[in-house]
N, C-alpha and C positions, 0 to 999 in steps of 0.2 A: 356693147351694152346688153345685147340680148343674151350673150354668154354669161354675163354677170348675173342677170336676173334668173337664168336657168340654174346656176350654181347655188344661188341663195334659196331658191325654191327646193332644190334637192336637199340642202341641209335642213330646211324647215320640215320637210317630210320625214327625215330620219329622227329628228327630235320629237315630232309628234308620235312617231311609231314607238319610241322608247317610253314616252309618257303615257301611252295608252294602258288601260288596265291589264292587257295581256302580258306586259313586262314590268309594270311598276310594283308588283307584289314581291319581286325576288329579293331586292336589297334589304327590305325591312325584316323578313325572317332571318336572313343571314346576320344582320346586325344584332338581332335578339339572341341568336345562338352564340355569337361571340361574347356578348355581355354575360350570358348565363355561364358559359365556359370559364370566363375569368373569375366570376364569383365563386364557382365551385372549386377552382384551383386555389384561390386565396383561402377559402374556408378549409380545404384539405391541408394546405400548407401550415395554417395555424394549428390545426389538430395534430398533425404529424410532428410538429416541433415541440410538443409537450414532453417534458422529460419523464421517464418512468419513475414510479414511486418506489420508496424503499420497501424491503420485504424482510420477514423474519427467517433466519437461516434454519431454525429448527422445523418450522412449518414447511419450508421448501424441501428439507430432507425427507419429511414424511410424505410429501406429495410425489417426490421423485422415486421413492422406494415403493410406493403403492401398497400392495397387500403385505409385503415383507417388512413394513414399518414397525410392526409390533415385535418383531424378532430382533435380538441384538445384532450389531454389526461391528466389524473391526475398526480400529482407529483409522480415520481418514474418510469415513462415510460422509460426514458433514461438509468437509472441504470439497469432495467430488460432487455432491449434490448441489452445493452452492455455485460451483463453477458451471454446472449444467444450467442452473437458473439464469446466470449471467449471459451465457451463450444463447439460450432460448429467448431471452428478452431482446437481444439484438435482432433475432430473426422474426419474432412474433409481435413486437410492439406495433402500435398504430403506424401504418405505412410500411411495415417490414423494414428490411435493411435498405437504407437510402443512399449509402455512400457510393454505390455503383450505378445509381439510376442515370438513365440517358434521356429521360422524357420528363416534362413537367408533371406535377409540381416538385418532384424530388430533385430535378435538375436545377431548380431555382433556389433550393434551400442550401444553407451552409452551416447553420448552428447545429442541427441534429446530426448531420454527417460527421462533423468534428467531435461531437459528443460520442458517437459510435466509435470513432478512432481511439479516443482515450480509453474507453471500456475494453475494446478489442485488444489493445496493447497489454493491458493488465491481465486479461485472460490468457494471452500468449505466454507471458512471463511465468505465470503460475503453471501452465501446462508443461513448459520446459523444465520447471523445477520439480514436478511431481515424481519423475523417475528417481531423483536423488532422495526423495522423502520415503519412497516405498521400500519396505523390508525385503520383498522378493522381486522377481522379474515379471513384469506385466507388459506384454507387447501392446496392449490396448493404450497404454499411456503414451508410448512413442507415436502411435497413430493419431492420438489427440493433438499432440504437439505439431505433427506434420500437417494435419488438416487446418489448424488455426494459423499456420505460418505463411499462408499464401498472400497474394496481393489483395488488399481489401477493396480495390476498385474493379476487380474482374466481373464482367457481366456476361461474357460468353461462357460456354460449357468448358470446364466446370466452373460455374459461377461461385461467388462467395457464399450465397445462400446454400448451395449444394454442399460446399465444404463444411459449413456450420452444421448442416444436418448429419453429415458423416461423423463429425466430432461428437455430436450429441449421442449418436449410436454407440460409439466407442466408449464414451463416458458411462453410458447406461450399462454396458457389459461389465465395466470395471466396478461400478457400484453394486451390481448384482453379485459379483465375485466376492466383494467385501462382506456381503450378508450371508454367504455360504459358510458352512462349518469348516474350520481350518483356513479361512482366508487370512492372508499375510497381513495386509494393512500397512500403515505407516510405521516406520521405525521411530522410536521416541527421540524427538529433537533433531533428527537427521534432516539436512538440507535447509533448515530454517534460516540460519545465518546467511547463507549464500543468496537465498531468495530475498531477504530483507536488504542485503547490499544492492541487489538489482533494483529493488523498489526505491532505494535512496538515490541511485543514479538517475532513474526516470524522473523522480521529483526534482532533482537538482537541475536537470535540463529544462523541465517545464517551468520551474521558478525563474531561471535565467531568461527564457523567452517571454514570460509574463513581465518581468522587470524591464526588458528591452523596450517595452511600449511607453515607458516613462520618459518624457522629454528632458526634464531636468535630472541629471544623474546624481546630483547632490542629495536628493531625497532618499536614495537607496542606502545611505550610510547607516540608518537606523536598523536596517535589515541585515547588516553585515555583508553586503554584496559589494564585490569589487567591480566598479563600473568599467574598468579597463578590460575585464574578461568577458563582458557581455557581448552578444552578437550585435549587428547593426540594428538601428531602431526599427521597430515593427511598423510597417505601413498601416495607415488608418483603416484600410479595408480588411486587414488581417487581425486586428485587435480582438474582435469577437470570436474569430476562429480558434485562437489559442485559449481564450477564456473558456469556451465551451468544451474544448479538449480537456482542460483541467477539471471541469465539472464531471465529465464522463469518467476521467481517471479516479477522482475521489469517490464517485458513486460505486464503481466496481471494487475499488480497493477496500473501502470500509466493510463491504459484505464479505470479501475474501478473508480479511483479517479477523473478522468476527468468527468465521467458520474455522479458521486455523486455531483460534483461541479455544474453541470448544473441543477440538481434537487433541490439542497439545496442552491442555490446562495444567496437568501435573508437571510437565516439563517447565512451563513458565513459572509455576509456583515455586519449584525447587530452585530455579535460577533467580527468584525474586524479581521477575520482570513483568508481572501482571499489571502493576501500576503504570509503568511506561507504556505497556500495550494498550491499556484503556485510554491513556492520554492521546496516543496516536490515532485511535479510532475517533475520539472526540474532536480532534483537530480536523480530521477529514469530514466529519459531520458538519462542521462549520462551513465547509466549501459548498454544501448543498442548501444553504439558506436561500429563501425565495428572492429572486431578482425582481424588484418592484419597477424598475425602469423598463420601458419597451425596447431599449437598446443598451448595449454595453458602453458605458461612459468612460472617458479617458480625461477627466478633469485634473485639476491641480490644487494641492494644498487644501485650504478651507474655503475654496471658492464655491460658486453656485452649484457646480457639477462635481460629482464624486469621481474617484478613479477606481473603478471596479477591478481592473487588472492588478493594481498595486495591493488592494485588499486581498485578492486571491493569492498573489505572490507571497504575502505575509503568512497565510495559512499553509501554503505548500512548502515553504522553506522550514517552518516549524515542524511539519510532518517529516520532512527530509532529515532533519537533525534527530528526531526521535527514532526514525527507522535505522539510522546509523548507530545510535546508541544501543538499540536493541540487538543489532547485528553483532556489535562488539561484546555485549553481555552473553549472547548465546553462542559465541565462537567456540568457547571451551565448554565441554559437557558439564552439567551440574555434578556435584560430588556424589549425590545419591544415585546417579545413573552410571557411575564408573564401572568398568568391566570387572568381573570377578578375578580374572588373571592379574589385573593391575593391583587389586587389593591384596592378593597373595604375595606379590613381589615387594610390597612395602616392608621396610625394616621394622622390627619391633621397637616400640618406644620404651626407653628406660624409665623406671619409676622416678618421680621427683625426689631430690635429696632434701631431707628435712633436717634442720639444725636442732640439736638437742641441747637445751640449756642445762647447765649444771649449777646447782646451788653451792655456795661456798660452805654452808654449814653441813651439807650432806657429806657423809664419809664414803659414799659409794664410789665405784670405779668410774672412770671416764668412759664415754661411749666408744664403741669400736671405731677404728679409723675409717671403715667403709661407710659409716653413717655420718661422719663429720666432714665438714668442708675443709679444703686445704688450709685456709687461714687458721681455723680452730686447731688443726693438727699441729701446725707450727707453734701455736701458743702452748699446746700441751707439752711439746718437746722441750720448749724453753722453760716451762714450769718444773719439769723433771730434773733439769740440770742443777747441781748444787750451787747455791749462791756463794760468792767469795766472802770471807770474813772481813769485816770492816775494822779499821784501826779504831781503838777507843778514843773518844773525844775528851777534851779537858773536863767537860761537865761530868762525863762518865767516870773519869778517874777520881774527881773530887767526891762524887757520891760514893764511890767504893771505899775511899779512905775514911769517910765519915762513918761508914758502916763498920 
C-alpha cells in the first residue's frame, strides 16, 4: 500500500512540474508557429498556382533585344525572342520553376508543375527545330536544344533552373547575331512542315490522354476518336494533371505560333495558309479560357457537373487537325519561292492554238496548217477533193427536155 501511494505521489509531482509556468508556455508558441506556417504555405501555394498571363510577341522581342530593338534584324528574331520569353517565364514566374521542388509548398502542388511540363515540351520541340529553319550554321542553337533537353525534375547540380539559364544565354547570343549586319537568319519556309508535324503528334497524344478520362467511351464518337486506341482510363487523381499539362501546352504554343507567323508571313501568304494559321492560334486561345471551378470536374453529359477534360480534348483535337493540314500545305515550297535553277529547267510552254473561222462568202485562202486544228485540216483536204458527178435525176431530165 505504501509503495502504491509513493508511486501516485511521484506521478502527481511530475504532472505538477509540467503544468507549472516554467514549462506550460512551450506548447502554445509551437502550436502558433505551426498554424502560421500552414497559413503561409497555403497562401503561397495559391499564389504560385496562378497561370502566367499572355504577352505580346512584338513587345517581348523589343524587350529581349534591348537597345538594338530600333535596328532591323534578320528573319527569325521574333521567334527567338518569344522562345526566350517562354523559357524565362518558366524560371521567373511566382515561385520559380516548381517541377523539381523537394520541399513545401512546391512539393504539395501538382497543377502548376504539370503546366510547366506542357510549356517546357513545346519549348524543347521548337529548340530542336530551329537548326532546320536556320539558313546558316549556328552552334548556339544546338546548345539551346541540348540545355532544354534534360530531365525536368533535376534539382541537384546542374539543376533544371541552371540549364534554363544556360539556354537563355545561348538564345541571347543567337538573337544578338541576328541583329548584326550580315546575320543569316531563317531560311524562308524551311523546317516549318516538320515542326508542325511534331506539334500535331504532341497534340494527338495529349488529346488521347484527355479523352481517356471519360468513363463512357461512346461520347467520344462526336470527336472522331477511336475508343479502342485510347490508353487505359485515367485515374481520378491524375485528371487535373493532364488537364493543366494541356493548358501549359496551349499557352506556350499559341505564342510560338504567333511569333513564327510574324517571321514567316510572306511564306504563309504565298502558300495561302494564313487563314488556317489564325484558326489554329484561335483554337489554342480557347484552351486558355478561365476555369471557374476550384477543381477540374469530370462530369457526364448534361448533368450537374461539367466534364472539363472532354471540353479541353475537343479544342486540342481541332488544333491537331489544323496543325496537320498546315504541315501538308507547307510540305511543298510555294511557287513563288522556287529555286532559280528549277525555273530554268522548265520547258517552254507552246503558245495556244487558236482556230481561225473562215467565212463561206470570203474568197480568201484557208489558214495555214500550222494554225489550224487537225480536224479543220482534214475538213479542208476533203473540201479540196473533186466531188463525183451525180447521175441526172428524172426531174432534171424532164426540165432539160422542156428547155
